[in-house]
C-alpha positions as CSV (number, residue, x, y, z in Angstrom):
1,M,-29.7,56.1,-33.2
2,K,-26.7,58.4,-32.6
3,N,-26.6,58.3,-28.7
4,E,-26.9,54.6,-28.6
5,I,-24.2,53.5,-31.2
6,D,-22.3,57.0,-32.0
7,L,-23.0,57.3,-35.6
8,S,-23.3,61.1,-36.8
9,Y,-26.0,62.4,-39.0
10,K,-23.6,63.1,-41.6
11,Y,-22.3,59.5,-41.7
12,C,-25.9,57.9,-41.7
13,K,-27.0,60.4,-44.6
14,E,-24.0,60.0,-46.9
15,N,-24.0,56.3,-46.5
16,Q,-27.8,55.8,-46.6
17,I,-27.9,53.9,-43.3
18,L,-29.9,53.8,-40.0
19,L,-29.1,51.5,-37.3
20,E,-30.8,50.1,-34.2
21,K,-29.9,47.5,-31.8
22,D,-31.7,44.9,-29.9
23,Q,-30.2,42.4,-27.5
24,N,-29.2,39.7,-30.3
25,H,-29.1,41.6,-33.7
26,L,-28.1,44.8,-35.3
27,L,-31.1,46.2,-37.5
28,I,-30.0,48.0,-40.5
29,K,-32.4,50.2,-42.5
30,C,-30.9,50.9,-46.0
31,T,-31.9,52.1,-49.4
32,D,-30.9,51.0,-52.9
33,D,-28.0,53.5,-52.7
34,T,-26.5,51.8,-49.6
35,K,-23.1,50.2,-50.4
36,V,-22.4,46.6,-49.4
37,P,-19.1,47.4,-48.1
38,V,-20.7,49.8,-45.6
39,I,-22.9,47.0,-44.3
40,S,-19.8,44.6,-44.0
41,Y,-17.9,47.1,-42.0
42,L,-20.8,47.7,-39.7
43,Q,-21.2,44.0,-39.0
44,R,-17.4,43.6,-38.4
45,H,-17.4,46.8,-36.1
46,F,-20.3,45.7,-33.9
47,K,-19.6,42.0,-34.1
48,M,-23.4,40.9,-34.0
49,P,-25.7,39.3,-36.5
50,I,-27.6,41.8,-38.8
51,N,-31.2,42.2,-40.1
52,L,-31.5,44.2,-43.2
53,S,-34.6,46.2,-43.9
54,K,-34.7,47.9,-47.4
55,I,-36.9,51.1,-47.5
56,S,-37.7,53.8,-50.1
57,Q,-35.7,57.0,-50.2
58,H,-38.6,59.0,-48.9
59,E,-39.1,56.7,-45.9
60,F,-35.5,56.8,-45.2
61,N,-35.4,60.7,-45.3
62,R,-38.2,60.8,-42.9
63,A,-36.8,58.2,-40.6
64,L,-33.4,60.0,-40.5
65,A,-34.9,63.3,-39.6
66,E,-37.1,61.9,-37.0
67,S,-34.2,59.8,-35.4
68,F,-31.9,62.8,-35.1
69,S,-34.4,65.3,-34.3
70,N,-35.5,63.0,-31.3
71,N,-32.0,62.5,-30.2
72,A,-30.5,66.0,-30.7
73,S,-29.0,67.6,-27.7
74,A,-31.4,70.1,-25.9
75,S,-30.2,73.6,-26.2
76,K,-30.1,74.0,-22.5
77,D,-27.8,71.4,-22.1
78,L,-25.4,73.1,-24.6
79,I,-25.2,76.6,-22.9
80,E,-22.9,75.3,-20.1
81,N,-20.3,74.3,-22.7
82,I,-19.9,77.9,-24.2
83,D,-16.6,79.6,-23.4
84,E,-17.8,83.1,-22.7
85,S,-14.0,84.5,-23.1
86,I,-13.8,83.1,-26.8
87,D,-12.6,85.6,-29.3
88,L,-15.6,87.0,-31.1
89,D,-13.7,88.3,-34.3
90,S,-11.9,84.7,-34.8
91,L,-15.1,83.0,-34.0
92,I,-17.1,85.1,-36.7
93,S,-14.5,84.6,-39.2
94,N,-14.5,80.9,-38.9
95,L,-18.3,80.4,-39.0
96,P,-19.5,78.3,-41.7
97,K,-23.2,78.8,-42.9
98,T,-25.2,75.7,-41.7
99,E,-27.4,74.1,-44.5
100,D,-28.9,71.4,-42.5
101,L,-29.5,71.8,-38.8
102,L,-29.2,68.1,-38.1
103,D,-25.8,67.8,-39.3
104,D,-23.7,68.6,-36.1
105,S,-20.4,67.7,-37.5
106,N,-19.2,71.2,-36.5
107,N,-18.9,71.2,-32.7
108,A,-18.2,74.8,-32.0
109,P,-20.7,75.2,-29.0
110,V,-22.2,78.5,-30.1
111,I,-23.0,77.0,-33.6
112,R,-24.5,73.9,-31.9
113,L,-26.4,76.1,-29.5
114,I,-28.2,78.2,-32.2
115,N,-28.7,75.1,-34.3
116,A,-30.5,73.4,-31.2
117,I,-32.5,76.4,-30.6
118,L,-33.7,76.7,-34.2
119,S,-34.4,72.8,-34.2
120,E,-36.4,72.9,-31.0
121,A,-38.4,75.9,-32.4
122,I,-39.2,74.2,-35.6
123,K,-40.2,70.9,-33.7
124,D,-42.4,72.9,-31.4
125,G,-44.2,74.6,-34.1
126,A,-43.0,78.0,-33.0
127,S,-44.0,80.8,-35.3
128,D,-41.3,83.3,-33.7
129,I,-38.1,83.1,-31.5
130,H,-37.4,86.3,-29.2
131,I,-33.9,86.8,-28.0
132,E,-34.1,89.5,-25.4
133,P,-30.8,90.8,-23.6
134,Y,-31.2,92.2,-19.9
135,E,-28.7,93.3,-17.4
136,E,-27.8,89.6,-16.0
137,N,-29.5,87.2,-18.3
138,L,-30.7,86.6,-22.0
139,S,-34.2,85.6,-22.3
140,I,-35.0,83.2,-25.3
141,R,-38.7,82.7,-25.9
142,F,-40.7,80.9,-28.3
143,R,-44.2,81.9,-29.6
144,V,-46.3,78.9,-30.0
145,D,-50.0,79.2,-31.1
146,G,-49.8,82.9,-30.3
147,I,-48.5,82.6,-26.8
148,L,-45.0,83.4,-25.8
149,K,-43.1,81.0,-23.4
150,E,-39.4,81.3,-22.1
151,K,-37.5,78.4,-23.1
152,L,-34.0,79.6,-21.9
153,N,-32.5,82.1,-19.5
154,P,-28.8,81.8,-19.9
155,S,-26.1,84.5,-19.0
156,S,-26.4,87.7,-20.9
157,R,-22.7,87.5,-21.8
158,I,-23.4,85.0,-24.5
159,A,-25.6,87.3,-26.3
160,P,-22.9,88.9,-28.7
161,L,-21.9,85.3,-29.7
162,L,-25.5,84.3,-30.7
163,N,-26.4,87.7,-32.3
164,A,-23.1,87.3,-34.5
165,R,-24.1,83.8,-35.6
166,I,-27.4,84.6,-36.4
167,K,-26.2,87.7,-38.4
168,V,-23.7,86.0,-40.4
169,M,-26.4,83.3,-41.2
170,S,-28.9,86.2,-42.5
171,N,-26.4,88.2,-44.1
172,L,-26.6,91.1,-41.9
173,D,-23.8,93.5,-40.9
174,I,-22.2,92.2,-37.8
175,A,-20.5,95.4,-37.0
176,E,-23.6,97.5,-37.0
177,R,-25.3,97.5,-33.6
178,R,-26.7,101.1,-33.4
179,V,-29.5,100.7,-36.1
180,P,-32.2,98.1,-36.7
181,Q,-31.7,95.5,-39.5
182,D,-33.7,93.1,-41.2
183,G,-32.4,90.0,-42.8
184,R,-33.4,86.3,-44.0
185,M,-32.2,82.9,-44.1
186,S,-33.6,79.5,-45.3
187,L,-32.5,76.4,-43.1
188,K,-33.1,72.6,-43.5
189,L,-34.2,70.4,-40.8
190,G,-33.8,67.0,-42.3
191,E,-36.3,67.2,-45.3
192,K,-38.0,70.3,-44.0
193,W,-37.2,73.7,-45.5
194,V,-38.0,76.7,-43.3
195,D,-37.6,80.4,-44.1
196,I,-36.6,82.6,-41.4
197,R,-37.1,86.4,-41.2
198,V,-34.6,88.1,-39.0
199,S,-35.3,91.6,-37.3
200,T,-32.7,93.3,-34.9
201,L,-33.3,96.4,-32.6
202,P,-30.9,98.1,-30.3
203,S,-32.1,98.0,-26.6
204,S,-30.4,99.3,-23.3
205,F,-28.5,95.8,-22.8
206,G,-27.7,95.1,-26.4
207,E,-29.5,94.1,-29.4
208,R,-32.9,92.3,-29.3
209,L,-33.5,89.8,-32.0
210,V,-36.9,88.2,-33.4
211,L,-36.9,85.5,-35.8
212,R,-40.0,84.7,-37.5
213,L,-40.2,81.0,-38.8
214,L,-42.3,80.3,-42.0
215,D,-42.6,76.6,-42.5
216,K,-43.4,76.1,-46.3
217,A,-44.5,72.6,-45.7
218,D,-46.9,73.2,-42.8
219,A,-48.5,76.4,-44.6
220,S,-52.0,75.1,-45.6
221,L,-53.4,77.3,-48.5
222,D,-56.7,75.4,-48.5
223,L,-59.7,77.9,-48.1
224,K,-61.6,75.1,-46.5
225,E,-59.2,74.9,-43.7
226,L,-59.1,78.6,-42.8
227,G,-62.1,78.3,-40.3
228,M,-64.7,80.1,-42.3
229,T,-68.2,78.9,-42.5
230,E,-69.4,77.1,-45.8
231,E,-71.5,80.0,-46.6
232,M,-68.6,82.5,-46.0
233,T,-66.3,80.2,-48.0
234,N,-68.5,80.1,-51.0
235,D,-68.9,83.8,-51.0
236,Y,-65.3,84.5,-50.9
237,L,-64.7,82.2,-53.7
238,N,-67.4,83.9,-55.8
239,Q,-65.9,87.4,-55.1
240,L,-62.5,85.9,-56.1
241,K,-64.0,85.1,-59.5
242,S,-64.7,88.7,-60.3
243,T,-62.6,90.4,-62.8
244,S,-62.6,93.6,-60.9
245,G,-63.0,95.2,-57.6
246,I,-61.2,95.2,-54.3
247,I,-61.4,92.6,-51.5
248,L,-59.7,93.5,-48.2
249,V,-58.8,91.3,-45.1
250,T,-58.4,93.1,-41.9
251,G,-57.1,92.5,-38.4
252,P,-54.0,93.0,-36.1
253,T,-50.7,91.7,-36.9
254,G,-50.6,88.0,-36.5
255,S,-54.4,87.4,-37.2
256,G,-53.8,85.3,-40.3
257,K,-54.8,87.9,-42.9
258,T,-51.8,86.8,-45.3
259,T,-52.8,83.2,-45.1
260,T,-56.4,84.1,-46.1
261,L,-55.0,86.2,-49.1
262,Y,-52.7,83.6,-50.1
263,S,-55.4,81.0,-50.1
264,G,-57.4,83.2,-52.4
265,L,-54.3,83.5,-54.7
266,N,-53.6,79.7,-54.5
267,F,-57.5,79.2,-55.6
268,L,-56.9,81.5,-58.5
269,N,-53.7,80.3,-59.8
270,D,-54.8,78.2,-62.6
271,Q,-52.3,79.5,-65.3
272,T,-55.3,81.4,-67.0
273,R,-54.3,84.5,-64.9
274,N,-51.5,86.8,-64.6
275,I,-51.2,87.1,-60.9
276,L,-48.7,89.8,-59.4
277,T,-48.0,90.8,-55.8
278,V,-46.0,93.6,-54.0
279,E,-45.3,92.3,-50.4
280,D,-43.2,93.2,-47.2
281,P,-42.0,90.6,-47.0
282,I,-42.7,87.8,-49.2
283,E,-43.8,85.2,-46.7
284,Y,-44.2,82.3,-48.9
285,A,-43.3,81.6,-52.4
286,L,-46.2,80.7,-54.9
287,E,-45.2,78.8,-58.0
288,G,-47.0,80.7,-60.8
289,V,-47.3,84.0,-59.1
290,G,-45.0,87.0,-59.7
291,Q,-43.8,88.3,-56.3
292,T,-42.0,91.5,-55.7
293,Q,-40.5,92.6,-52.4
294,V,-40.8,96.0,-51.2
295,N,-37.6,97.8,-50.7
296,N,-37.7,101.2,-48.9
297,K,-33.9,101.6,-49.1
298,V,-34.0,102.1,-52.9
299,G,-37.5,103.8,-53.0
300,L,-39.6,100.7,-53.9
301,T,-42.7,101.2,-51.7
302,F,-45.9,99.6,-51.8
303,A,-47.5,102.5,-53.9
304,Q,-44.5,102.5,-56.3
305,G,-44.4,98.9,-56.7
306,F,-48.1,98.7,-57.3
307,R,-47.9,101.2,-60.0
308,A,-45.1,99.4,-61.7
309,I,-46.7,95.8,-61.6
310,L,-49.9,97.4,-63.1
311,R,-47.8,98.1,-66.4
312,Q,-47.0,94.2,-66.5
313,D,-50.6,93.4,-67.8
314,P,-51.8,91.6,-64.5
315,D,-55.3,90.2,-64.0
316,V,-55.0,89.7,-60.1
317,V,-53.1,92.1,-58.1
318,M,-52.2,91.5,-54.5
319,V,-50.9,94.5,-52.3
320,G,-49.6,93.3,-48.8
321,E,-51.0,96.4,-47.1
322,I,-52.7,99.6,-47.8
323,R,-51.0,102.1,-45.6
324,D,-51.6,105.4,-47.2
325,K,-53.7,107.4,-49.4
326,E,-51.4,107.1,-52.4
327,T,-51.7,103.2,-52.1
328,A,-55.4,103.3,-51.6
329,E,-56.0,105.4,-54.6
330,T,-53.8,103.1,-56.8
331,A,-56.0,100.2,-55.6
332,I,-59.1,102.1,-56.5
333,Q,-57.8,103.0,-60.0
334,A,-56.6,99.5,-60.8
335,S,-59.9,98.4,-59.7
336,L,-61.7,100.7,-62.1
337,T,-59.5,99.7,-64.9
338,G,-60.3,96.1,-64.8
339,H,-58.1,94.4,-62.2
340,L,-58.9,92.1,-59.1
341,V,-57.1,93.7,-56.3
342,L,-56.6,91.9,-52.8
343,S,-55.0,93.6,-49.8
344,T,-55.0,94.1,-46.1
345,I,-55.7,97.0,-43.9
346,H,-55.1,97.3,-40.2
347,T,-58.4,97.9,-38.2
348,N,-60.3,96.1,-35.4
349,D,-63.1,95.0,-37.5
350,S,-64.7,94.9,-41.1
351,V,-66.7,98.1,-40.7
352,G,-63.7,99.8,-39.5
353,A,-61.8,99.2,-42.7
354,I,-64.4,101.3,-44.6
355,T,-64.1,104.2,-42.1
356,R,-60.4,103.9,-42.3
357,L,-60.2,104.2,-46.0
358,I,-62.4,107.3,-45.9
359,D,-60.2,108.8,-43.4
360,M,-57.2,108.2,-45.6
361,G,-59.0,110.5,-48.2
362,V,-60.7,108.0,-50.6
363,E,-63.7,109.5,-52.0
364,P,-66.8,107.7,-50.7
365,Y,-68.3,107.3,-54.1
366,L,-65.1,105.6,-55.7
367,L,-64.8,103.3,-52.5
368,A,-68.7,102.2,-52.9
369,S,-68.1,101.5,-56.6
370,T,-65.0,99.4,-56.2
371,L,-65.0,97.8,-52.8
372,K,-66.5,94.2,-53.3
373,M,-65.8,92.6,-49.7
374,V,-64.2,93.1,-46.3
375,I,-63.1,90.2,-44.2
376,A,-62.2,90.6,-40.5
377,Q,-60.4,88.0,-38.7
378,R,-58.6,86.6,-35.7
379,L,-56.8,83.3,-34.8
380,V,-57.7,81.3,-31.6
381,R,-56.2,78.1,-30.2
382,R,-57.9,74.9,-31.2
383,L,-59.0,72.3,-28.7
384,D,-58.1,68.7,-29.6
385,E,-60.1,65.5,-28.5
386,N,-58.2,65.7,-25.0
387,N,-59.2,69.4,-24.5
388,Q,-55.6,70.4,-25.0
389,F,-54.7,73.4,-27.3
390,S,-53.1,72.2,-30.6
391,G,-52.8,74.6,-33.5
392,R,-55.1,77.6,-34.4
393,V,-58.3,78.3,-36.5
394,G,-59.6,81.6,-37.7
395,I,-62.7,83.3,-36.5
396,F,-64.2,85.6,-39.2
397,E,-66.8,88.3,-40.0
398,M,-67.6,89.3,-43.4
399,I,-69.3,92.2,-45.3
400,K,-70.5,91.9,-48.9
401,I,-70.7,95.5,-50.2
402,D,-74.4,95.2,-51.7
403,A,-76.5,98.1,-53.0
404,E,-77.8,99.0,-49.3
405,I,-74.4,99.2,-47.9
406,K,-73.0,101.1,-51.1
407,K,-75.8,103.7,-50.4
408,L,-74.5,104.2,-46.9
409,I,-70.9,104.6,-47.9
410,N,-72.1,107.2,-50.6
411,E,-74.4,109.1,-48.1
412,A,-72.4,109.2,-44.7
413,I,-70.5,106.7,-43.0
414,D,-72.7,105.2,-40.2
415,E,-70.8,102.1,-38.8
416,D,-73.8,101.1,-36.7
417,K,-76.3,100.9,-39.7
418,I,-73.8,99.2,-41.7
419,R,-73.2,96.4,-39.0
420,K,-77.0,96.0,-38.8
421,I,-77.3,95.3,-42.4
422,A,-74.1,93.4,-43.0
423,F,-74.7,91.1,-39.8
424,K,-78.1,90.1,-41.0
425,T,-76.5,87.7,-43.4
426,Y,-73.3,86.8,-41.5
427,K,-72.4,86.4,-37.7
428,S,-70.1,89.0,-36.3
429,L,-66.5,88.2,-35.2
430,I,-67.7,87.7,-31.7
431,H,-70.7,85.4,-32.7
432,D,-68.5,83.4,-34.9
433,G,-66.0,82.8,-32.1
434,E,-69.1,82.0,-29.8
435,D,-70.4,79.4,-32.2
436,K,-66.9,77.8,-32.3
437,V,-66.8,77.7,-28.5
438,Q,-70.4,76.0,-28.4
439,K,-69.0,73.3,-31.1
440,G,-65.9,72.6,-28.8
441,I,-63.4,74.0,-31.3
442,T,-62.0,76.5,-28.8
443,S,-62.7,77.6,-25.2
444,D,-64.4,80.7,-23.9
445,L,-61.2,81.8,-22.2
446,E,-59.3,81.7,-25.3
447,L,-62.0,83.5,-27.1
448,K,-62.0,86.3,-24.5
449,R,-58.3,86.4,-24.7
450,V,-58.2,87.0,-28.3
451,L,-61.1,89.4,-28.5
452,K,-60.0,91.8,-25.9
453,Q,-59.3,94.3,-28.5
454,V,-63.0,94.6,-29.7
455,D,-64.7,94.3,-26.5
């Protein structure tokens, strides 16, 4: 309890000790690794009777993280303490790289501020942090459950300090402010590890930064938790068991496509298959899956990476996105030679994915013979028992490429006819959303907000 008895996170962690006080006793939580002299010292220092409570290492780690997360200084309180006249070069040269955000033994205000911002974002369950400079002020916004909300609005004069700190942490060039940069870092909040992707972009009043937070611990890769109906889940699982063919997931950025694909890979990952991916970026590390990062700077595109991993004897291949004819044709050829291919494509609905591939130049007869399934999805905010939004859940539509749809693809793409056939079996995206509204899973206004792109 730092504010109450003024012990630092570092001291408590190193000595395996947590303290609480009531009116008459000093309550000490400790582990098997706590040294007796430490307890004796605390008893002498506080001059109070003690009550000892021995807990497991796991319980201690959780209690330590909760204690200091709850009592950490709010980032808005730290802004006032930043010296705007500080020498930037000397600050940058002396910045250490933080491993654990709860360890605030380094009291440099800018370091404490960025640590507090990151800590609050992680605790709020934010997926992104936006740091946007304007003429007078700096807007710092968190995206929680798909909605952006401003958290801080300090003077824009501290922007170079924050940007420099974040660039150092993510191994970016701090001197380069004219071109966009992309970086990455891993940070620890107590016992929780979070991967953060950093993107910079020059703007009129300085560099804009967006930080994408990828919480490994909170990433559920259970197919049954995605939000699909039981029938959809079973059909997806059956298609995943195929030894060849293409499964596509479509939707706009931030609609949960990658999670759906990762859930499929997680299901297949039983050590009996060679599973390889080409991604941009690698969002979550999957044990037992070979993952390759696209690197356009050295010419490693999706298409080139895809061709390379096909020489690694894969059974299952995931390509992060089909963006061009070359990648699409490679996916077709991989499928025809006995590989199961999973990928995403950016279209509004499932039928649009078929049209998009034809427009890229894929031959209809090849597409009809290799495409197994197309899934379209969005994420809507979920209502809890108190009718408040908490977390998100997917809404889906699914097309199984059966003989009738194959015939339509071969003859001529008629989207309306394909929809009529496909949605005899499954609900459309809108109808799946309406079903979740009726069940109280989400609200009608939330559904309309998310589906405005397909009205």
